[in-house]
C-alpha atoms as one frame of an Amber mdcrd trajectory, in Angstrom:
protein
   0.000   0.000   0.000   2.900   2.335   0.796   4.393   1.652  -2.644   1.123
   2.618  -4.347   0.946   5.835  -2.326   4.540   6.695  -3.218   3.861   6.030
  -6.893   0.941   8.456  -6.953   2.978  10.997  -5.019   5.797  10.674  -7.539
   3.390  11.047 -10.451   1.813  14.131  -8.911   5.188  15.795  -8.358   6.860
  14.808 -11.623   4.045  15.306 -14.132   2.681  18.611 -12.844   5.613  20.322
 -11.193   4.116  23.766 -11.741   0.706  24.597 -10.279   0.052  28.312  -9.979
  -2.821  30.744  -9.644  -3.655  33.833 -11.636  -6.301  36.559 -11.637  -7.679
  37.752 -14.969  -9.272  41.159 -15.107 -12.296  40.644 -17.323 -13.821  43.495
 -19.292 -16.722  41.241 -20.254 -17.549  40.373 -16.635 -16.403  43.613 -15.037
 -14.512  41.693 -12.330 -11.360  39.657 -11.825 -11.656  35.901 -12.175  -9.384
  33.420 -10.446  -7.856  30.534 -12.385  -5.580  27.619 -11.522  -2.848  26.793
 -14.025  -1.125  23.428 -14.258   1.990  23.276 -16.424   3.669  19.969 -17.307
   7.036  19.196 -15.726   8.727  19.414 -19.141   7.401  22.907 -19.866  10.509
  24.839 -18.801  13.016  22.251 -20.012  11.578  21.894 -23.506  11.305  25.425
 -24.865  10.070  24.359 -28.311   7.319  22.011 -27.228   3.665  23.044 -27.501
   0.889  21.497 -25.435  -2.865  20.835 -25.770  -4.910  22.866 -23.293  -7.678
  21.472 -21.082 -10.081  24.142 -19.778 -12.131  23.202 -16.719 -15.315  24.876
 -15.596 -15.926  24.189 -11.900 -12.158  24.258 -11.709 -12.317  24.637  -7.923
 -13.075  20.939  -7.507 -12.384  19.426 -10.930  -8.772  20.598 -11.272  -7.124
  18.118  -8.912  -9.244  15.231 -10.167  -8.294  15.902 -13.785  -4.640  16.689
 -13.062  -4.302  13.409 -11.173  -5.731  11.427 -14.092  -3.550  13.280 -16.600
  -0.469  12.735 -14.413  -1.149   9.009 -14.232  -1.746   8.739 -17.979   1.377
  10.696 -18.914   3.477   8.619 -16.527   2.673   5.523 -18.620   2.709   7.507
 -21.908  -0.972   6.776 -22.506  -1.827  10.487 -22.504   0.132  13.473 -23.808
   1.320  16.178 -21.463  -1.087  19.104 -21.412  -1.704  22.469 -19.821  -4.707
  22.492 -17.476  -6.671  25.658 -16.752  -9.241  25.569 -13.936 -11.775  28.392
 -13.732 -12.899  29.120 -10.170 -16.689  29.399  -9.939 -17.651  28.354  -6.439
 -16.341  31.040  -4.086 -19.594  33.003  -4.123 -21.739  30.731  -6.257 -20.555
  32.349  -9.501 -21.345  29.185 -11.451 -25.073  29.963 -11.301 -24.643  33.458
 -12.741 -22.064  32.152 -15.215 -24.512  29.602 -16.602 -27.581  31.830 -16.873
 -29.693  30.918 -19.894 -32.923  32.069 -21.491 -35.380  29.220 -20.906 -37.247
  30.094 -24.117 -34.287  30.187 -26.491 -32.115  27.751 -24.566 -29.108  30.061
 -25.069 -26.747  31.982 -22.737 -28.441  35.093 -21.369 -27.275  38.205 -19.485
 -24.450  37.101 -17.137 -24.335  33.751 -18.891 -23.735  35.475 -22.229 -21.006
  37.592 -20.614 -19.294  34.492 -19.202 -19.545  32.811 -22.599 -17.696  35.777
 -24.136 -15.187  35.860 -21.282 -13.980  32.347 -22.094 -13.856  32.788 -25.864
 -12.721  36.406 -26.177 -10.565  36.833 -23.062  -9.473  33.630 -21.312  -8.455
  31.517 -24.319  -6.517  34.369 -26.030  -4.830  35.198 -22.709  -3.664  31.598
 -22.211  -2.514  31.201 -25.799  -0.533  34.417 -25.674   1.146  33.589 -22.368
   1.880  29.875 -22.851   3.084  27.552 -25.614  -0.147  25.923 -26.721  -0.993
  23.554 -29.544  -4.197  24.087 -31.582  -5.995  21.267 -29.726  -8.313  22.570
 -26.993 -10.485  20.551 -24.603 -13.182  21.794 -22.257 -14.949  20.001 -19.405
 -17.672  20.683 -16.880 -20.035  19.024 -14.438 -23.784  19.431 -14.054 -24.851
  22.905 -15.270 -21.329  23.790 -16.376 -21.197  20.550 -18.396 -24.285  21.761
 -20.221 -22.818  25.239 -20.689 -19.680  24.078 -22.512 -21.866  22.727 -25.315
 -22.848  26.244 -26.369 -19.436  26.493 -28.023 -20.548  23.670 -30.313 -23.331
  25.894 -31.652 -20.818  28.250 -33.258 -20.084  27.812 -36.961 -16.453  27.162
 -36.005 -16.505  25.480 -32.560 -13.930  26.975 -30.208 -12.918  23.623 -28.745
 -11.943  20.324 -30.334 -13.082  18.059 -27.484 -15.951  18.283 -24.961 -16.235
  16.378 -21.684 -19.776  16.536 -20.278 -20.123  14.979 -16.838 -23.788  14.435
 -15.884 -24.919  17.592 -17.700 -28.165  19.271 -16.757 -28.962  19.971 -20.386
 -30.303  23.318 -21.524 -33.619  23.353 -23.457 -33.379  21.928 -26.993 -29.776
  20.834 -26.451 -30.545  17.152 -27.009 -31.606  18.123 -30.557 -29.186  20.935
 -31.366 -25.995  19.029 -30.583 -26.785  16.054 -32.885 -27.821  18.503 -35.630
 -24.415  20.143 -35.312 -22.641  16.785 -35.372 -24.511  15.703 -38.497 -23.218
  18.761 -40.376 -19.687  19.098 -39.047 -16.877  18.678 -41.538 -14.035  18.789
 -39.030 -13.052  16.201 -36.403 -14.641  16.640 -32.965 -14.513  14.572 -29.784
 -17.501  14.399 -27.476 -17.700  12.529 -24.186 -20.961  12.168 -22.268 -21.591
  10.420 -18.949 -24.331   9.957 -16.400 -24.788   8.128 -13.121 -27.420   5.435
 -12.837 -28.312   7.207  -9.597 -28.932  10.545 -11.312 -32.396  12.013 -11.017
 -34.911  11.533 -13.821 -34.791  15.231 -14.756 -31.122  14.861 -15.676 -31.077
  11.305 -17.051 -33.926  11.478 -19.573 -32.565  14.399 -21.665 -29.100  12.782
 -21.609 -30.561   9.509 -22.893 -32.343  11.385 -25.688 -29.123  13.194 -26.559
 -27.240   9.889 -26.731 -29.886   8.363 -28.982 -29.878  11.372 -31.343 -26.083
  11.481 -31.585 -26.055   7.823 -32.589 -28.616   8.554 -35.295 -26.466  11.425
 -36.612 -23.605   8.902 -36.915 -20.943  11.202 -38.363 -17.547   9.402 -38.557
 -15.813  12.739 -37.958 -17.289  12.823 -34.447 -15.480  10.647 -31.929 -18.208
   9.900 -29.390 -18.354   7.916 -26.170 -21.225   7.576 -23.713 -20.883   6.036
 -20.259 -23.525   5.096 -17.703 -21.855   4.246 -14.405 -23.715   1.796 -12.212
 -23.682   2.210  -8.459 -22.784   5.889  -8.692 -24.421   9.194  -7.871 -24.439
  12.562  -9.604 -21.174  13.398  -7.821 -19.339  10.084  -7.506 -19.637   9.310
 -11.219 -17.193  12.151 -11.945 -14.164  10.160 -10.768 -15.218   7.253 -13.000
 -15.756   9.513 -15.995 -12.544  11.512 -16.070 -10.089   8.740 -17.063 -12.634
   7.211 -19.419 -13.085  10.561 -21.158  -9.368  11.322 -21.467  -8.444   7.860
 -22.699 -11.250   8.001 -25.253 -10.299  11.420 -26.629  -6.596  10.557 -26.805
  -7.043   6.980 -28.004  -4.897   7.547 -31.095  -2.052   8.821 -28.887  -1.704
   5.619 -26.897   1.014   3.095 -27.785  -0.322   0.168 -29.780  -1.903  -2.311
 -27.368  -3.504  -5.727 -27.849  -6.959  -4.245 -28.490  -5.719  -1.892 -31.197
  -3.641  -4.663 -32.718  -6.484  -7.179 -32.829  -9.213  -4.769 -33.916  -7.360
  -2.517 -36.339  -4.047  -4.034 -37.440  -4.456  -7.810 -37.514  -7.550  -7.454
 -39.720  -5.598  -5.632 -42.446  -4.555  -7.508 -45.562  -2.002  -4.854 -46.512
  -1.041  -1.273 -45.653   0.593  -1.968 -42.285   3.236   0.739 -42.701   0.577
   3.182 -43.855  -1.376   2.461 -40.674   1.634   3.402 -38.556   2.246   6.596
 -40.513  -1.415   7.659 -40.302  -1.493   7.029 -36.545   1.285   9.544 -35.962
  -0.026  11.991 -38.536  -3.350  11.972 -36.669  -1.518  12.798 -33.441   0.039
  15.773 -35.175  -2.856  17.024 -37.305  -5.790  16.308 -34.986  -4.284  16.457
 -31.498  -1.462  18.879 -32.214   0.948  16.468 -30.506   4.375  16.135 -32.113
   6.272  13.010 -31.078   8.532  10.635 -33.028   7.223   7.168 -33.781   7.700
   5.047 -30.667  10.101   2.184 -31.227   7.618  -0.155 -29.555   4.985   0.758
 -32.157   7.529   0.473 -34.950   8.456  -3.056 -33.845   4.799  -4.130 -33.659
   4.285  -3.141 -37.292   7.609  -4.619 -38.381   6.673  -7.936 -36.760   3.280
  -8.132 -38.460   4.914  -7.343 -41.814   7.356 -10.206 -41.312   4.604 -12.518
 -40.111   2.476 -11.781 -43.207   5.475 -11.968 -45.589   4.683  -8.424 -46.786
   8.373  -7.689 -47.267   7.909  -4.888 -49.788   6.378  -2.811 -46.973   9.740
  -2.744 -45.217  10.721  -0.103 -47.782   7.940   2.148 -46.438   9.088   1.381
 -42.912  12.555   2.575 -43.938  11.047   5.867 -45.114   9.222   6.296 -41.802
  12.403   5.496 -39.888  14.416   8.040 -41.879  11.721  10.696 -41.383  11.629
  10.437 -37.599  15.191   9.257 -36.928  17.347  10.562 -39.809  20.667  10.017
 -38.001  19.855   6.542 -36.725  20.452   3.192 -38.406  16.763   2.308 -38.433
  15.983   3.210 -42.060  19.015   1.452 -43.559  18.409  -1.569 -41.352  14.831
  -1.880 -42.649  16.100  -1.800 -46.229  18.677  -4.446 -45.370  15.958  -6.579
 -43.799  13.783  -6.138 -46.904  16.552  -7.309 -49.259  17.429 -10.177 -46.915
  13.848 -11.464 -46.797  13.472 -11.060 -50.561  16.524 -13.253 -51.171  19.080
 -10.594 -52.154  21.934 -10.942 -49.615  24.342  -8.767 -51.649  22.142  -5.658
 -51.432  21.175  -6.561 -47.852  24.844  -6.598 -46.830  25.370  -3.153 -48.345
  22.420  -1.695 -46.417  23.581  -3.284 -43.163  27.013  -1.799 -43.826  25.454
   1.649 -44.234  23.502   1.122 -41.019  26.645   0.219 -39.088  27.994   3.726
 -39.723  24.952   5.399 -38.175  23.678   5.933 -34.614  22.297   2.944 -32.650
  18.597   2.971 -31.775  16.464   0.626 -29.697  17.916  -2.872 -29.907  19.836
  -2.022 -33.104  23.580  -1.510 -32.652  26.880  -1.843 -34.513  27.609  -5.382
 -33.294  24.240  -6.528 -34.601  24.921  -4.897 -37.980  28.356  -6.550 -38.236
  26.771  -9.920 -37.520  24.179  -9.313 -40.236  26.904  -8.270 -42.692  28.874
 -11.490 -42.061  25.703 -13.534 -42.369  24.732 -11.913 -45.677  28.257 -12.189
 -47.114  28.340 -15.907 -46.250  24.942 -16.407 -47.804  25.949 -14.492 -50.930
  28.953 -16.764 -51.452  26.778 -19.859 -51.165  24.337 -18.606 -53.768  27.006
 -17.819 -56.424
């Protein structure tokens, strides 16, 4: 038990080394608003790196819950590092003014409209000017704030790329308007929705209708997940939802696991290298996360290529290796492996020789290349 506690303590310290507070003077609201800012541990060390930003309404109590889940996920490299911004709304019950809506139109009204503009016109620009942010923005809320974040979906160009709605008390007409938006969207969006089986009928029924309508809309550009947590209440379901939401939104970021392999890779007849390339392009283009191809992922694809005798695809693997690791021996090794498997030891030996002059990577090193060269030279002599 002590080891588990120490692990979580280590994660908390190492993944979010910088937690600070700031006050933003809002022209829209006419007051200062308090925010909590969580910067990843690598923020100061890596001056060129940009990070997705997670904005939290009800940040007073959601910040630590989300930062803990993000810290755990980044520790195992299942989630990317991100900046977390928590908006304080519970000092004097601001959340109720912030989420004011017109019951007839179902839209932000008076102080609610001002808060809506505060986030879009003041908070987001302030954060993006002050910190190194990627284009990928997430927003989350609980209860009435979970409903409120969906108003940004109504805009022609939604402000956020991913929405995490924890037991939302939906505004009027929202269960129809959101699916209508999803049916028409032409850009990727992520939407997570959850409810407790112990939620009251007033909250559950509109959520169930929303879920049904989203499934009817069925737009492949919308990544959607809906969870109903048994044995939970309106408040306890939040801790179940947060990791589920984050892992769903950042599914493409995760290293290849057995589920991804069985469901998406093993079923392919060809195009294994293309799958790997598209996975990392999606991280870059959709999530705004720039990382080199993990060697573990590279080896998974290499192994399935060898298993399926799709040796010509090793040439594409060489291109991917040279793109992400231009100084390493990976690309030349893949070409050597391709020629070896295709019965051309002479050309294989030459590629292994080239690889031996480059930087080691993973389990590839100079001794291994020299062994491959000797093996290919011996084989070449036998085939003369």
